[in-house]
C-alpha positions in Angstrom: -7.5 -6.7 -17.2 -7.7 -3.3 -16.0 -8.6 -2.4 -12.6 -11.7 -0.3 -13.9 -12.9 -3.2 -15.9 -12.6 -5.5 -12.5 -14.3 -3.1 -10.3 -17.5 -2.7 -12.7 -18.0 -6.5 -12.3 -17.3 -6.6 -8.5 -21.1 -6.4 -7.2 -20.9 -9.1 -4.2 -19.1 -6.9 -1.9 -19.9 -4.2 0.3 -19.0 -0.7 -0.9 -17.1 -0.2 2.0 -14.7 -3.2 1.1 -14.9 -2.3 -2.6 -13.2 1.3 -1.5 -10.3 -0.7 0.1 -9.7 -2.4 -2.6 -9.7 0.4 -4.6 -7.3 2.0 -2.5 -4.8 -0.8 -2.3 -4.9 -1.1 -6.0 -4.3 2.5 -6.2 -1.1 2.5 -4.0 -0.1 -0.5 -5.7 -0.1 1.5 -9.1 1.6 4.5 -7.9 4.4 2.2 -6.4 4.8 0.8 -9.9 4.5 4.1 -11.5 7.4 5.4 -9.5 9.6 2.2 -10.3 9.6 1.2 -7.1 9.9 -2.2 -5.9 7.9 -3.7 -2.9 11.0 -4.1 -1.0 12.4 -0.5 -1.3 9.0 1.0 -0.2 8.8 -1.4 2.7 12.4 -0.3 3.6 11.4 3.3 3.0 8.1 3.0 5.6 9.5 0.6 7.8 7.2 -2.4 7.3 8.3 -5.8 5.7 8.3 -6.6 2.1 5.7 -9.3 3.1 3.2 -6.9 4.4 3.0 -4.8 1.3 2.8 -8.0 -1.0 -0.2 -8.8 1.1 -1.6 -5.2 1.2 -1.3 -5.6 -2.7 -3.0 -9.1 -3.3 -5.6 -7.7 -1.1 -4.9 -10.7 1.9 -4.3 -7.7 4.3 -6.2 -4.7 5.5 -3.7 -2.5 6.8 -4.4 0.1 9.9 -4.8 3.7 9.0 -1.2 4.2 10.5 0.3 1.8 7.8 -1.7 3.6 5.0 -0.6 6.9 6.0 3.2 5.8 6.3 2.8 4.0 2.8 1.1 7.2 1.6 4.1 9.3 2.9 6.9 6.9 1.3 4.9 7.3 -2.3 4.9 11.2 -1.4 1.2 11.1 -1.1 -1.1 13.3 1.1 -4.4 11.7 2.3 -7.1 14.2 1.9 -11.0 13.9 2.0 -12.9 14.8 -1.1 -16.7 16.0 -0.6 -18.9 13.7 -2.6 -21.1 16.5 -4.2 -18.7 18.8 -5.2 -15.8 16.5 -5.7 -13.3 19.2 -3.8 -10.9 18.4 -1.4 -12.3 19.3 2.1 -10.0 22.0 4.1 -9.8 22.7 7.6 
């Protein structure tokens, strides 16, 4: 089952938790698209492979610092998007 189908059926959790799950699923998906193993990502960002696995299995909520490290390890930049305009917020 695809994540887009799963998230439509999730109704019993808060919007914040749903966003966290979506973020973790996105990070896992991008890691896989880059043909990177959990171990490779963990070594690159200096966390344990078990920590990456728990994050991807939704059994661990990482700190913002850890999310930032993982994003950097996947060559991603964290940005905020205005909900109304759908445009990235720049300072």
